[in-house]
MDAnalysis code that builds the backbone (N, CA, C; Angstrom):
import MDAnalysis as mda
import numpy as np

u = mda.Universe.empty(273, n_residues=91, atom_resindex=np.repeat(np.arange(91), 3), trajectory=True)
u.add_TopologyAttr("name", ["N", "CA", "C"] * 91)
u.add_TopologyAttr("resid", np.arange(1, 92))
u.add_TopologyAttr("resname", ["UNK", "UNK", "UNK", "UNK", "UNK", "UNK", "UNK", "UNK", "UNK", "UNK", "UNK", "UNK", "UNK", "UNK", "UNK", "UNK", "UNK", "UNK", "UNK", "UNK", "UNK", "UNK", "UNK", "UNK", "UNK", "UNK", "UNK", "UNK", "UNK", "UNK", "UNK", "UNK", "UNK", "UNK", "UNK", "UNK", "UNK", "UNK", "UNK", "UNK", "UNK", "UNK", "UNK", "UNK", "UNK", "UNK", "UNK", "UNK", "UNK", "UNK", "UNK", "UNK", "UNK", "UNK", "UNK", "UNK", "UNK", "UNK", "UNK", "UNK", "UNK", "UNK", "UNK", "UNK", "UNK", "UNK", "UNK", "UNK", "UNK", "UNK", "UNK", "UNK", "UNK", "UNK", "UNK", "UNK", "UNK", "UNK", "UNK", "UNK", "UNK", "UNK", "UNK", "UNK", "UNK", "UNK", "UNK", "UNK", "UNK", "UNK", "UNK"])
u.atoms.positions = np.array([
    [73.502, 48.410, 72.821],
    [72.197, 48.002, 72.496],
    [72.171, 46.931, 71.437],
    [73.049, 47.066, 70.467],
    [73.207, 46.071, 69.395],
    [73.721, 44.746, 69.908],
    [74.696, 44.889, 70.910],
    [75.254, 43.730, 71.513],
    [74.183, 42.974, 72.320],
    [73.338, 43.714, 73.037],
    [72.301, 43.187, 73.821],
    [71.294, 42.335, 72.999],
    [70.920, 42.914, 71.896],
    [69.994, 42.228, 70.933],
    [70.642, 40.897, 70.456],
    [71.928, 41.005, 70.113],
    [72.630, 39.805, 69.627],
    [72.686, 38.777, 70.627],
    [72.997, 39.138, 71.877],
    [73.005, 38.142, 73.002],
    [71.658, 37.546, 73.222],
    [70.668, 38.354, 73.174],
    [69.306, 37.848, 73.431],
    [68.942, 36.858, 72.312],
    [69.206, 37.282, 71.060],
    [68.921, 36.336, 69.939],
    [69.677, 34.972, 70.031],
    [70.991, 35.167, 70.372],
    [71.785, 33.887, 70.479],
    [71.292, 33.019, 71.571],
    [70.993, 33.630, 72.795],
    [70.474, 32.877, 73.890],
    [69.181, 32.155, 73.493],
    [68.257, 32.906, 72.902],
    [66.950, 32.306, 72.428],
    [67.175, 31.140, 71.488],
    [68.074, 31.292, 70.543],
    [68.379, 30.265, 69.553],
    [68.911, 29.006, 70.309],
    [69.832, 29.202, 71.202],
    [70.495, 28.142, 71.870],
    [69.419, 27.391, 72.752],
    [68.519, 28.145, 73.336],
    [67.443, 27.550, 74.136],
    [66.549, 26.724, 73.244],
    [66.154, 27.270, 72.117],
    [65.299, 26.591, 71.216],
    [65.939, 25.266, 70.703],
    [67.251, 25.365, 70.389],
    [67.877, 24.194, 69.779],
    [68.053, 23.109, 70.963],
    [68.347, 23.563, 72.164],
    [68.374, 22.643, 73.273],
    [67.110, 21.977, 73.496],
    [66.027, 22.683, 73.470],
    [64.715, 22.037, 73.678],
    [64.364, 21.173, 72.532],
    [64.681, 21.461, 71.388],
    [64.436, 20.604, 70.182],
    [65.177, 19.270, 70.341],
    [66.464, 19.391, 70.652],
    [67.244, 18.140, 70.813],
    [66.697, 17.222, 71.940],
    [66.187, 17.854, 73.010],
    [65.718, 17.057, 74.051],
    [64.435, 16.455, 73.619],
    [63.551, 17.166, 72.986],
    [62.356, 16.611, 72.411],
    [62.501, 15.493, 71.514],
    [63.504, 15.623, 70.464],
    [63.850, 14.578, 69.574],
    [64.296, 13.344, 70.322],
    [65.164, 13.574, 71.298],
    [65.659, 12.356, 72.093],
    [64.608, 11.748, 72.830],
    [63.727, 12.502, 73.469],
    [62.613, 11.848, 74.072],
    [61.711, 11.024, 73.142],
    [61.537, 11.580, 71.969],
    [60.706, 10.948, 71.005],
    [61.389, 9.573, 70.523],
    [62.658, 9.658, 70.323],
    [63.455, 8.427, 69.902],
    [63.267, 7.399, 71.031],
    [63.457, 7.792, 72.245],
    [63.318, 6.835, 73.339],
    [61.954, 6.262, 73.428],
    [60.929, 7.070, 73.171],
    [59.536, 6.622, 73.276],
    [59.318, 5.605, 72.225],
    [59.777, 5.928, 70.950],
    [59.573, 4.985, 69.864],
    [60.211, 3.686, 70.139],
    [61.474, 3.810, 70.658],
    [62.200, 2.513, 70.953],
    [61.417, 1.668, 71.983],
    [60.790, 2.292, 72.963],
    [60.182, 1.517, 73.928],
    [58.870, 0.932, 73.463],
    [58.235, 1.525, 72.444],
    [56.996, 1.029, 71.869],
    [57.053, 0.238, 70.656],
    [58.420, 0.106, 70.174],
    [58.556, -0.615, 68.917],
    [58.331, -2.067, 69.006],
    [57.508, -2.564, 68.136],
    [57.120, -3.957, 68.234],
    [57.792, -4.828, 67.210],
    [58.745, -4.270, 66.537],
    [59.456, -5.041, 65.525],
    [60.115, -6.259, 66.228],
    [59.899, -7.474, 65.611],
    [60.299, -8.723, 66.417],
    [61.749, -9.089, 66.347],
    [62.529, -8.504, 65.446],
    [63.966, -8.906, 65.261],
    [64.959, -7.884, 65.810],
    [66.114, -8.345, 66.244],
    [67.130, -7.505, 66.672],
    [68.239, -7.536, 65.603],
    [68.129, -8.304, 64.557],
    [69.162, -8.398, 63.595],
    [68.585, -8.177, 62.175],
    [69.466, -7.808, 61.217],
    [69.001, -7.537, 59.839],
    [68.687, -8.882, 59.120],
    [67.543, -8.986, 58.484],
    [67.205, -10.223, 57.820],
    [68.093, -10.544, 56.658],
    [68.776, -9.556, 56.029],
    [69.635, -9.677, 54.969],
    [71.053, -10.221, 55.332],
    [71.589, -9.454, 56.240],
    [73.097, -9.676, 56.623],
    [73.245, -10.399, 57.862],
    [72.273, -10.382, 58.798],
    [72.384, -10.979, 60.097],
    [73.043, -10.062, 61.134],
    [73.473, -8.869, 60.682],
    [74.152, -7.912, 61.620],
    [73.070, -7.298, 62.611],
    [73.567, -6.795, 63.711],
    [72.710, -6.222, 64.695],
    [72.059, -4.945, 64.181],
    [70.759, -4.797, 64.315],
    [70.207, -3.495, 63.923],
    [70.653, -2.437, 64.909],
    [71.058, -1.424, 64.263],
    [71.602, -0.140, 65.060],
    [73.079, -0.299, 65.149],
    [73.729, -1.354, 64.853],
    [75.162, -1.489, 64.866],
    [75.870, -0.629, 63.907],
    [75.226, -0.282, 62.861],
    [75.778, 0.449, 61.748],
    [75.033, 1.886, 61.564],
    [74.555, 2.298, 62.686],
    [73.728, 3.621, 62.625],
    [72.332, 3.212, 62.627],
    [71.421, 4.193, 62.340],
    [70.018, 3.876, 62.332],
    [69.644, 2.884, 61.256],
    [68.803, 1.978, 61.619],
    [68.312, 0.903, 60.664],
    [67.560, 1.568, 59.479],
    [67.660, 0.888, 58.359],
    [66.912, 1.342, 57.147],
    [65.568, 0.663, 57.289],
    [64.531, 1.377, 57.192],
    [63.141, 0.814, 57.279],
    [62.563, 0.691, 55.894],
    [62.142, -0.579, 55.514],
    [61.557, -0.798, 54.278],
    [60.105, -1.331, 54.533],
    [59.257, -1.202, 53.595],
    [57.896, -1.583, 53.683],
    [57.564, -2.444, 52.433],
    [57.008, -3.663, 52.645],
    [56.670, -4.470, 51.475],
    [55.350, -5.109, 51.781],
    [54.341, -4.697, 50.970],
    [52.976, -5.271, 51.162],
    [52.457, -5.205, 52.532],
    [52.673, -4.070, 53.206],
    [52.135, -3.827, 54.517],
    [53.010, -4.307, 55.695],
    [54.110, -4.982, 55.336],
    [54.947, -5.501, 56.430],
    [56.243, -4.610, 56.438],
    [56.617, -4.167, 57.624],
    [57.875, -3.410, 57.871],
    [59.032, -4.400, 58.009],
    [60.078, -4.027, 57.381],
    [61.338, -4.700, 57.452],
    [62.455, -3.818, 57.707],
    [63.346, -4.095, 58.756],
    [64.429, -3.227, 59.056],
    [65.693, -3.863, 58.650],
    [66.550, -3.010, 57.942],
    [67.831, -3.515, 57.500],
    [68.863, -2.774, 58.247],
    [70.072, -3.351, 58.364],
    [71.196, -2.790, 59.097],
    [71.818, -1.578, 58.435],
    [71.726, -1.531, 57.101],
    [72.421, -0.411, 56.320],
    [71.874, -0.362, 54.894],
    [72.188, 0.687, 54.196],
    [71.813, 0.873, 52.779],
    [72.288, -0.193, 51.897],
    [73.435, -0.759, 52.207],
    [73.972, -1.860, 51.283],
    [73.088, -3.085, 51.216],
    [72.194, -3.249, 52.169],
    [71.351, -4.440, 52.145],
    [70.055, -4.224, 51.274],
    [69.812, -2.927, 50.904],
    [68.641, -2.611, 50.192],
    [68.499, -3.392, 48.904],
    [69.531, -3.455, 48.072],
    [69.519, -4.190, 46.813],
    [69.173, -5.630, 46.956],
    [69.789, -6.251, 47.940],
    [69.473, -7.689, 48.210],
    [68.006, -7.837, 48.669],
    [67.540, -6.950, 49.495],
    [66.177, -7.012, 49.908],
    [65.169, -6.815, 48.778],
    [65.496, -5.933, 47.875],
    [64.652, -5.590, 46.756],
    [64.712, -6.789, 45.712],
    [65.797, -7.525, 45.649],
    [65.823, -8.675, 44.668],
    [64.937, -9.800, 45.121],
    [64.564, -9.919, 46.369],
    [63.725, -10.977, 46.831],
    [62.965, -10.606, 48.149],
    [62.162, -9.551, 48.088],
    [61.460, -9.109, 49.329],
    [60.636, -10.146, 49.997],
    [59.947, -11.065, 49.205],
    [59.133, -11.963, 49.884],
    [59.877, -12.969, 50.786],
    [61.072, -13.260, 50.455],
    [61.917, -14.075, 51.359],
    [62.136, -13.412, 52.731],
    [62.515, -12.099, 52.638],
    [62.775, -11.364, 53.871],
    [61.553, -11.041, 54.714],
    [60.471, -10.748, 53.984],
    [59.179, -10.484, 54.730],
    [58.714, -11.766, 55.469],
    [58.918, -12.947, 54.816],
    [58.588, -14.232, 55.490],
    [59.400, -14.390, 56.738],
    [60.654, -13.872, 56.776],
    [61.526, -14.123, 57.970],
    [60.915, -13.236, 59.117],
    [60.515, -12.001, 58.735],
    [59.943, -11.025, 59.724],
    [58.574, -11.704, 60.296],
    [57.765, -12.224, 59.373],
    [56.446, -12.724, 59.813],
    [56.662, -13.946, 60.723],
    [57.665, -14.776, 60.400],
    [57.918, -16.004, 61.151],
    [58.324, -15.616, 62.612],
    [59.063, -14.466, 62.705],
    [59.507, -14.041, 64.091],
    [58.422, -13.362, 64.837],
    [57.317, -13.054, 64.214],
    [56.248, -12.362, 64.989],
    [55.438, -13.246, 65.869],
])
C-alpha cells in the first residue's frame, strides 16, 4: 500500500512537471512570436541577442532595451540615453 501511494505521488509529480515545462515552452514560443523588439543584436556589444543565454531586459524612461548579457549592464547604465536612441532609431 505504501509503495502504491509513493508511485501515485511520483507519477502525479512527474505529470505536473511535464505539463508545467510544456506550458512554459509554449509561453516562451508565443512571446517570441509576438515580440516587437526591433533589434537582433545587443546595443552595447553588438553581439547577437540570445547568443549568450536569455537577453537581459532593461527599461529606461518607458523604452525597453535588450542586452546580450549581464556584463553589458554597467555600460548601459553609464549612458542609457545613447542606447535608448539606438533602439528608437531601429523602430
